[in-house]
N, C-alpha and C positions, 0 to 999 in steps of 0.2 A: 511579514509574519515570521518567516523562517530564514535565517542567514547561516549558511554553511560557508566558513572562511578558511580556505586553503588548508584543508585537513589531508594528513597522511594517515593511512590506516594499515596495520600489520595483522597477520595471522602467524603469531610466534615471530619467527625471523623473516617471514616471506611478506613483502609489502604488496598490498592489494590496491591501495588507492594513493594517487599522487596529486597533491596540490588541488583537490577539489573544491571548487566554489560554486554554490547555488543559492539563488535567492528566489523565494516564493512569496507573493503577495496573498493577503487574506482574500479567500473566494476563488482563487485560481484553480484550475485543473492542469497538472503538469506531468509529463511523463519522462522517464529515463529509458532510452533505447540503447541496443548494442548487442553484439554476439554473446553467446555463453562465456562466462568468465571475464567479461568486461568490467565488472565492479558494480553492477546495478544493484544486486540484492545486499552486497556489503554496504553500500551508501545507505540503504533503508535500515539495515540492522545497526549501523552507527548512529543514526538520528534516534532510533528507538532505545539506545543505550545498551544494547546487546554487545557491541563492540565499542572500543575507545580509541579517539584518534591520538596519535602520539605527537601530532603538530596540529596547530589551528584550533579553530573553536566552532561551536554550534550555539546559535542564539534563537530564542523563541519569544517573539515580542520584546526583544532587548535583553532578555534574561539568559544567563549561560545554561546550556542543557548538558553539555558533555562532561560536567563533574557530577551530574546527579545519578542516583540509582534508578534502574528501570521503573520501578513502582512511583517514584516521584515524577518522572517524565510522563508516564500515564496520567497522573493526577493534574498535570499542567494542560491536558487536553490533547494527547497524541496517542493515537491507537494504530498498532501494526498488526496486519493480516499476513501471515507468513505463506511463503510458497509451500505447496503440499498440504495445505489446510490445517494440518497438525491438530486434529480433533481427538476427543476422548471417545474412542469407538464404543466402549462398554457402558457409556453414560447415555441418557436420552438426549433428544434435541433441546429440551428446555433445560436440562442440566448444564449441557454445554454452553448454552447462552448466559446462564447464570455465573459460569466461571469467568466470564468476561467483566462481571460486576464486582471486581475485587477492590475498588476504592471506595471510600466511605460515601461519597457523593453519589456514585453509581448505584450502591445498594439502597441509598435513600430514595432513589428516582426509579427504581427497577421496574415497577409495575407500568408507569407511564412510558418508559423506553421500551419495554417489551411489546406494548401495544403497537408503537411505531415501527418497530423491526418486522413484526408479524404482518403489518399492513403492507410493508415493502415486499416481504417474502410470503405470500399467503400460504404457499405449500408447506412451510414450517409450522404453520398453526395446525394444519391437518396432521403433521407428523409429530407433534411436540412431545408425544410419549413414547415415540419409537427410538430404538438405539441408533445412534449416529452411524455406526458401522454398517448399517443396513440401508442407508440412504444412497441413491444414485450419486455418481460423481458431480453433476450440477447441483444437487441438493445439498451435498456436503459443502460445496464452495459458498452457496448462499448462506449456510450455517456459519461458515467461518467469518464471513462478512458480518453477519448478524451479531456474533459474539464480540467482534470488534467495535461494533456500533453501540452496544449496550452501555458503554462507559461515557457515551455522549461526547466524542472527540470534536475538537475544532479542526484538527488535522488528521486525516486518515491516510495512512501508508498501505498500500496495496501491492503484494508481491506476486506476479504471474497469476492474475485471477482467471485467465482463459485456458490455462494449462490442461490439456486433455479433454476439453469440452467440445460437444458437437455444436455445429453452427447455430442451431435453434436455441440451445441453452446459452450459448455465448451471447446471443442477442438479448436474452432475459437479464443475464447478469449485467451487461453494459447499460441496459435500459434502467436498471436499478441504480448503477453507479451514477449515471447522469441525473437521475432524480434526486440522489443524495447531494450532488453538486448544486442543483437548482434550489436545494433546501438551504445552502450557504455553507455547506461543509467543503473545506479546502482539501483537495485530493492530490497526493503524489503517488504515482503508480509506476510499476515496472511491468513491461509487456514484450513478449518476444515477437509477437505479431507487429512488425513495424507499421504497416499501413493502418491496421486497427488502432494503434496507439496514437499515430498522427492524426488520424481522423477524430478521435474521441478528445484529444488533449487541446488546450490552447497554445501551449509552449511545450518545448522538448529540449533535452540535453542528450547528446550523443556520447557515448562513452566507449573507448577503445583501450584495452589493456590497462585499465585503472586510471585513465586520463580523459578529461572532457574535451573532445576534439572539435565540437560544433554545438551551437545552441541557436535558438531563435523561435519565431512563431512557427507552429505546425503546418500552417498552410504554405509557408515558404520552404520548409524542409520536405514537404511532399513533392515539390518540384525540383529539389536540388539533385543534380545528376550524380554527385559522388554518394549521396545517402542511397539513391536507387542502385548504383553500381555495387556498393558495399552489401546491400542487403536484399539483392535480387532473389536469393534462394528462399527467403522467407517473406518475400512481398506478395 
């Protein structure tokens, strides 16, 4: 489904990613783990088109993505939920969700898509006329995911969905993410909580200083002593 082929990515003159290669099959749930600054969010932003690789290529179902503008990447079926939620705090819940339906197809299917996302996050239905800035942190994260889902993506990119959330709310968020995966949406997510990430995902890639240093099935990486040693502080 997604093939990232030996990409290098820069912020100005500073290189952030070195020779990154990732392959994801349709229906998989895959995570990127690593310390802060390892390049996880940069990888997601590059897939979404917010950054451009200086070397290598990105393909989605065999078609090049890395030459397309962001809106065209979204139209192909990729949605990005950024770290920090990035909501419009002065708009209502419903208005924020509608902002995610900016492609023609998403606008045409908006009513049906809205019903599905509100079933996934019932609290948003209760809060639909409330300003986003007045929601709790957990509700804001649900809203950010709902906005990303309204375009009916085939591939959902999630960046730090657990950031700042209480354990009870975290269970709700990841329960919804698993429900989406069971519905057939392919998910690539970044997660600082390594144990949570490896428990939730089927496969994982470990990034250090902009390079992939390890990859494999999550159950194997959970037992890997080097992974435990490296991330004991966030285990």
